[in-house]
C-alpha positions in Angstrom: 6.1 -14.6 -28.2 7.6 -17.9 -29.4 7.4 -21.5 -28.5 4.3 -23.6 -28.8 0.7 -22.9 -27.9 -1.3 -25.4 -25.7 -2.5 -27.1 -28.9 1.0 -27.6 -30.2 1.1 -24.8 -32.8 4.7 -23.5 -33.2 5.1 -19.8 -32.8 8.0 -18.0 -34.5 10.0 -15.3 -32.6 8.8 -11.8 -33.1 11.3 -8.9 -33.2 11.1 -5.2 -33.8 13.1 -3.3 -36.5 16.2 -3.1 -34.3 16.1 -6.9 -33.7 14.9 -6.7 -30.1 12.8 -9.7 -29.2 9.2 -9.0 -28.2 8.3 -10.6 -24.9 5.2 -10.8 -22.7 5.4 -10.6 -19.0 3.2 -13.1 -17.1 1.8 -12.0 -13.8 3.1 -9.1 -11.6 6.5 -7.4 -12.4 7.5 -8.4 -8.9 6.4 -12.1 -9.0 9.8 -13.6 -9.9 11.5 -11.7 -7.1 8.8 -12.2 -4.5 11.0 -14.3 -2.2 13.2 -11.2 -1.6 10.4 -8.5 -1.1 9.6 -7.4 2.4 7.2 -5.2 4.2 7.4 -3.3 7.5 4.5 -1.4 8.9 3.1 0.2 12.1 0.5 -2.1 13.4 -1.1 0.6 15.4 -1.0 4.4 15.2 1.9 6.0 17.0 2.9 9.5 17.9 5.5 10.5 15.2 8.6 12.5 16.0 8.2 16.0 14.6 11.1 17.0 12.3 14.5 15.4 11.6 15.5 14.5 15.1 17.9 11.6 16.0 15.7 10.3 18.7 12.9 9.0 16.4 9.5 7.4 16.7 7.5 6.6 13.5 8.8 4.0 11.0 12.5 3.6 10.3 14.2 1.1 7.9 17.9 0.6 8.1 20.4 -1.6 6.3 23.3 -2.7 8.6 26.9 -2.1 7.5 28.2 -5.3 6.0 24.8 -6.8 5.2 25.9 -7.6 1.7 22.6 -6.5 0.2 21.0 -3.3 -1.0 17.4 -2.4 -0.2 15.6 -1.3 -3.3 12.6 0.7 -2.1 9.4 -0.2 -4.0 6.9 1.9 -2.1 5.9 3.9 1.0 2.5 4.4 2.5 1.3 6.8 5.2 -1.9 7.9 6.9 -3.0 10.0 9.8 -5.0 8.3 12.5 -5.3 11.3 14.9 -6.2 14.8 13.6 -3.2 17.2 13.5 -3.6 20.5 15.4 -1.9 22.6 12.7 -0.1 22.5 9.4 1.1 18.9 8.7 3.2 17.4 5.9 5.0 14.1 5.6 8.3 13.3 3.9 10.7 10.4 3.2 14.1 11.2 4.6 17.3 9.2 4.7 21.1 9.2 5.2 24.2 7.0 5.1 26.3 6.7 8.3 29.0 4.3 9.3 27.5 4.2 12.9 24.6 1.8 13.1 21.0 2.8 14.0 20.2 1.9 17.6 17.1 -0.3 17.5 14.9 0.4 20.6 11.4 -0.6 19.4 11.7 -3.2 16.6 8.9 -3.6 14.0 7.9 -6.9 12.5 9.3 -7.5 9.0 7.1 -9.8 6.8 7.7 -11.3 3.4 5.5 -9.9 0.7 4.8 -13.4 -0.4 2.5 -14.3 2.5 3.0 -17.9 3.5 4.7 -20.3 5.9 8.3 -19.3 5.1 9.8 -16.9 7.7 11.2 -13.5 6.7 15.0 -13.6 6.3 15.5 -9.9 5.7 18.9 -8.3 6.4 17.1 -5.0 7.1 16.0 -3.7 10.5 12.7 -1.9 10.9 11.8 0.1 14.0 9.0 2.2 15.3 11.4 3.7 17.8 15.2 4.2 17.2 18.1 6.4 17.8 19.6 7.5 14.5 23.3 8.2 14.2 22.7 11.6 12.6 19.7 13.6 11.5 18.5 12.4 8.0 17.9 14.6 5.0 14.6 15.0 3.2 14.4 12.9 0.0 10.9 13.5 -1.2 7.4 14.6 -0.2 4.9 11.9 0.6 1.9 14.2 1.2 1.1 17.8 0.6 0.8 19.9 3.7 -2.6 20.8 5.0 -3.9 23.1 7.7 -7.1 21.3 8.8 -7.6 20.6 12.4 -9.3 17.3 11.3 -8.2 14.3 9.4 -7.4 15.2 5.8 -10.3 15.0 3.4 -8.1 15.6 0.4 -7.8 12.7 -2.0 -4.1 12.3 -1.6 -2.7 8.8 -2.2 -2.0 6.7 0.8 0.6 4.7 -1.2 3.5 6.2 -3.1 5.2 3.9 -5.6 9.0 4.4 -5.6 9.8 1.4 -7.9 13.4 1.1 -6.9 14.4 4.8 -7.6 15.8 4.9 -4.0 18.3 2.3 -2.8 19.4 2.0 0.8 22.9 0.6 0.7 24.6 -1.0 3.7 25.0 1.7 6.4 22.0 3.7 5.0 18.6 4.3 6.6 15.3 5.9 5.7 12.4 7.2 7.8 8.9 8.5 7.3 9.3 12.1 8.6 6.5 14.2 10.0 6.4 18.0 10.2 3.5 19.3 12.3 3.0 22.8 13.8 1.4 21.9 17.1 1.3 18.5 18.8 2.8 15.4 17.2 0.3 13.4 15.1 -0.8 9.8 15.5 0.1 8.1 12.2 0.7 4.8 10.6 3.2 4.0 7.8 4.6 1.1 5.7 7.7 0.6 3.6 8.0 -2.1 0.9 11.5 -3.1 -0.4 13.3 -5.7 -2.4 16.7 -7.0 -1.2 19.4 -7.3 -3.9 22.9 -8.6 -3.6 25.2 -5.5 -3.3 
């Protein structure tokens, strides 16, 4: 750190042996970009589509072609609200396609900085949509379980992605459910930052 303390004492810059300046972050790593961070979530449990179908219910996030921004995925959450009847597992899936997602049941997008300013996201979030093609699995969100009741395992409800997945214009992601038996009532959320493409 360098500059002055509150009492006026001058601090000299500190550097490592390679000459890199030591710095200290103040606040959250997302604080400076908070105006561009958004959240979409199911407000009630819904019956998730089983598998990678193009007619989809659950939670989908899409980035329209020509939006001019990339969606840097920061995290995804998921929980069951109705017990599955058989083996159940949840994945994040996604795909790029030049044909837009058809938005049939829009979800509300909120700014992560909760306040009076309206969300100005370029993204589209839906709890029901027609996808232009079946997505591909990107990563597991929960391990499969075989209980006929709500899971009692201590699996995380929030998975940090920290920008490792980016949804470019024309891309979309979904929270995908695989259940043997009836579709499961679930809720999910996706958090992302919008960055100029």
